[in-house]
DOKOL-542918 format. One record per residue (C-alpha): residue in one letter; x, y, z. Coordinates in steps of 0.001 Angstrom, whole numbers, plus 500000, padded with zeros to 6 digits. Layout:
BEGIN
- a,X,Y,Z
...
//
This chain:
BEGIN
- m,287099,955692,135156
- a,287108,952085,133987
- s,283613,952550,132435
- a,284947,955604,130486
- e,287953,953583,129228
- r,285583,950767,128038
- d,283341,953376,126333
- l,286253,954835,124455
- r,287936,951551,123454
- l,285293,950583,121012
- p,285237,953944,119128
- a,289007,953811,119053
- l,288999,950270,117544
- r,286497,951368,114860
- r,288530,954357,113813
- f,291788,952337,113850
- a,290174,949689,111721
- v,288944,952248,109225
- a,292338,953948,109149
- i,294305,950757,108498
- t,291840,949601,105892
- v,292082,952847,104022
- l,295897,952659,104192
- n,296025,949108,102888
- m,293677,949942,099979
- f,295616,953119,099161
- g,298941,951279,099649
- h,298069,948419,097228
- t,296645,950686,094623
- v,298765,953926,094826
- l,301595,953940,097229
- g,303494,950800,096088
- f,302982,947992,098512
- e,304877,945043,097220
- q,302868,942304,098833
- s,300298,940462,096745
- w,296539,941088,097360
- a,296319,937353,098414
- q,298332,938071,101562
- p,296035,940488,103323
- l,293013,938519,102271
- a,294553,935311,103683
- a,295538,937191,106838
- l,291959,938483,107339
- v,290426,935044,106832
- t,292776,933565,109359
- a,292289,936290,111918
- y,288462,936131,111672
- t,288347,932354,111739
- l,290678,931855,114705
- e,289154,934776,116695
- t,285710,933268,116300
- l,286863,929732,117239
- l,288680,930958,120298
- e,285578,932954,121344
- f,283434,929847,120953
- s,285912,927895,123198
- d,286231,930526,125776
- a,282444,931145,126004
- r,281752,927523,126484
- l,284423,926931,129084
- n,283330,930012,131146
- r,279595,929462,130452
- r,279040,932946,129181
- p,277169,934255,126143
- l,279097,934826,122882
- r,280297,938369,122474
- f,279168,938608,118811
- t,275478,937771,119258
- g,272953,940504,118724
- g,273082,941328,115094
- l,275505,942389,112382
- r,276828,945326,114311
- s,277897,943074,117214
- v,279703,940797,114742
- v,281531,943663,113109
- d,282551,945153,116545
- f,283692,941763,117691
- l,286024,941350,114647
- l,287579,944844,114785
- s,290594,943643,116745
- a,291046,940658,114399
- h,290714,942913,111375
- i,293409,945294,112682
- t,295807,942457,113491
- g,295378,940782,110095
- l,296016,943873,108108
- a,298828,945150,110275
- v,300760,941803,110053
- s,300268,941416,106281
- m,301306,945078,105701
- l,304368,944968,107807
- l,305814,941509,106992
- y,307410,940620,103608
- a,307582,936957,102783
- n,307928,937317,099050
- e,305061,935424,097310
- r,304599,933041,100240
- i,301354,933150,102175
- l,301828,930523,104901
- p,304299,932712,106903
- i,301696,935511,106987
- v,299032,933010,108122
- f,301411,931737,110769
- a,302163,935236,112091
- v,298425,936147,112188
- a,297652,932832,114017
- a,300370,933543,116570
- a,299183,937123,117076
- t,295560,936089,117642
- g,296390,933205,119850
- s,298648,935231,122049
- k,295618,937179,123360
- q,294195,933965,124807
- i,297534,932433,126053
- f,299525,935297,127501
- r,297048,936801,130060
- v,297415,938064,133631
- r,294746,938831,136266
- v,294122,942567,136571
- g,291353,943733,138872
- g,288412,941489,138587
- g,289284,939845,135208
- t,292235,938986,132982
- r,293973,940963,130283
- h,296400,940049,127461
- v,299887,941590,127865
- l,301545,941178,124420
- n,300825,943569,121544
- p,299249,940991,119207
- s,300421,942341,115843
- n,303878,942988,117070
- f,304162,939590,118708
- g,303072,937765,115602
- i,305628,939686,113562
- t,308370,938926,116101
- v,307553,935159,116129
- a,307554,935006,112285
- l,310909,936840,112066
- l,312453,934398,114567
- t,310879,931295,113006
- f,311506,932089,109270
- p,315013,933547,108723
- w,314107,934434,105063
- v,311023,936515,106182
- g,311694,940182,106723
- i,309997,943446,107347
- a,308355,945217,104380
- p,310835,947674,102840
- p,310105,951206,104191
- y,310217,952717,100716
- q,307112,950890,099706
- f,304973,953351,101690
- t,305917,956226,099335
- e,307420,954372,096284
- n,304943,955605,093744
- i,304358,959159,094995
- s,306431,962353,094723
- g,306259,966007,095067
- v,303674,967396,097471
- l,302319,963944,098261
- d,305626,963159,099980
- w,304417,965643,102581
- i,300767,965119,102497
- v,300776,961368,103246
- p,303034,961493,106338
- g,301185,964598,107444
- l,297879,962752,107301
- i,299414,959878,109418
- v,300762,962333,111987
- v,297490,964324,112231
- s,295123,961340,112331
- g,297355,959397,114732
- t,297669,962374,117065
- f,293885,962920,117073
- l,293023,959191,117662
- n,295603,958894,120516
- w,294499,962168,122049
- r,290813,961630,121752
- f,290324,957951,122325
- t,293434,956153,123761
- g,295079,958912,125867
- k,298512,957752,124762
- l,300103,961081,123946
- p,302545,960878,126983
- l,303661,957490,125628
- i,304219,958909,122216
- g,306191,961804,123591
- a,308314,959535,125763
- w,308974,957154,122897
- l,309975,959911,120482
- g,312182,961661,123083
- g,313709,958341,124135
- f,314441,957415,120528
- a,316212,960683,119867
- a,318149,960319,123155
- q,319330,956775,122459
- a,320443,957842,119012
- l,322496,960719,120544
- v,324060,958264,123117
- r,325075,955831,120302
- h,326628,958723,118489
- l,328606,959954,121466
- a,329612,956457,122765
- f,330076,954495,119667
- g,330528,956930,116856
- t,327302,956268,115099
- p,326662,959080,112590
- i,323912,961105,114203
- v,322056,961770,110940
- a,321884,957954,110335
- a,320750,957343,113880
- w,317890,959906,113654
- l,317024,959018,110053
- p,314441,956333,110834
- m,312230,959000,112556
- t,311669,960633,109097
- g,310107,957459,107491
- l,306400,956663,107153
- a,306963,953183,108557
- f,308312,954783,111771
- l,305261,956977,111940
- l,302880,954035,111686
- y,304823,952184,114413
- t,304692,955300,116612
- f,301038,956145,116312
- y,299419,952740,115595
- m,301739,950094,117039
- v,303488,951077,120203
- t,300360,952802,121548
- d,298154,949744,121676
- p,295611,950607,124457
- a,295187,947013,125744
- t,298910,946351,126292
- t,300292,949622,127516
- p,299852,951405,130930
- a,296935,953767,131495
- s,298637,956229,133772
- a,300719,959050,132385
- r,303702,958037,134512
- g,303445,954401,133377
- q,303198,955499,129776
- v,306315,957569,129998
- l,308250,954766,131562
- f,306980,952347,128892
- g,307919,954567,126019
- l,311350,955296,127406
- s,311831,951474,128011
- v,311042,950626,124444
- a,313466,953300,123189
- a,316262,952144,125613
- v,315807,948472,124653
- y,315872,949401,120932
- g,319139,951272,121482
- l,320711,948212,123237
- l,319551,945942,120327
- m,321099,948351,117820
- v,324351,948359,119744
- s,324268,944566,119737
- h,323762,944579,115987
- v,320281,942983,116202
- v,318075,943720,113149
- f,314367,944519,113399
- g,314966,946179,116741
- l,311683,948104,116838
- f,309563,944932,116962
- f,311820,942941,119241
- a,312143,945882,121640
- l,308342,946203,121932
- t,307947,942438,122509
- i,310574,942478,125297
- v,309150,945415,127091
- c,305627,944014,126896
- s,306873,940712,128193
- v,308759,942219,131192
- r,305635,944406,131986
- g,303527,941265,131817
- l,305769,939384,134215
- g,305588,942313,136571
- l,301743,942299,136458
- w,301721,938526,136989
- a,304061,938793,140040
- h,301942,941620,141451
- a,298769,939504,141106
- f,300448,936439,142452
- i,301746,938278,145551
- a,298425,940005,146116
- h,296627,936574,145884
- e,299112,934901,148292
- g,298765,937751,150737
- h,294917,937468,150637
- e,295112,933669,151189
- r,297272,934098,154252
- v,295233,936716,156024
- p,293963,934893,159223
- m,290325,934733,159593
- p,288895,936153,162893
- a,287622,933505,165356
- p,283905,933275,165731
- a,282442,935005,168647
- v,281285,932757,171495
- a,278585,933783,173752
- a,279536,933860,177446
- r,277921,931171,179526
- p,276115,932577,182635
- e,277531,931431,185923
- r,275507,929281,188206
//
């Protein structure tokens, strides 16, 4: 099972990388992305550089071979995660013409994979969604930085393209998560939970139900649903765990909205990933302590013959 998951992770990363690259190219040339070309380029340079430096450091400390040795294909596969992180952060954050906040967010996202790790099985695993964490840190650090306006994803298209572009996101996202990540239960739970929390806010606080459900119709929401909240490395593998994770993100989002906290989608995912990470850490700590306290059996002593 673990081998199958590893075999599918690389094809999933490759297809996610292609999809987000095409979206960025199409967005900057056709859809109406308002960020400058310099921002995604700076984000990619930062992500590639930091990912490589961290790999050098970790390989040297653990006395293991570098993961990108073996030719151009190994280098490309190694940089897939950094590529996705850089483009996701630069696409979703809006810092006017400034580049440094984007670089800061990408650095925080990339570094979080080395800092926030817990022991799972025989190794360690990062627990925070990198792109989402980088965006969250940037939003908290720079009050004048915001999320890219949702209208930029369909600003320059109209007519039948208003249906084709979201349809492509839904179809491609559904296929990728069905075929390679197995996160359809999480997607279903997240969508159902989002609709439910909107209904609760309507009944309990008088929020207009159309306004509460309206975000689900936007392209930005679809990207978040199929390409952000489903990150394979930082979400549960079991169907039950995925359902709980998706419902938790929706519930935290609803609480943030009731508390008048903006950018609730990104904060909710960071909070749920952090709580899950703490739970994994506590489980690993208790298991380690229990193993250390198991009494070792006394060595057998051969009986001495009587004289």
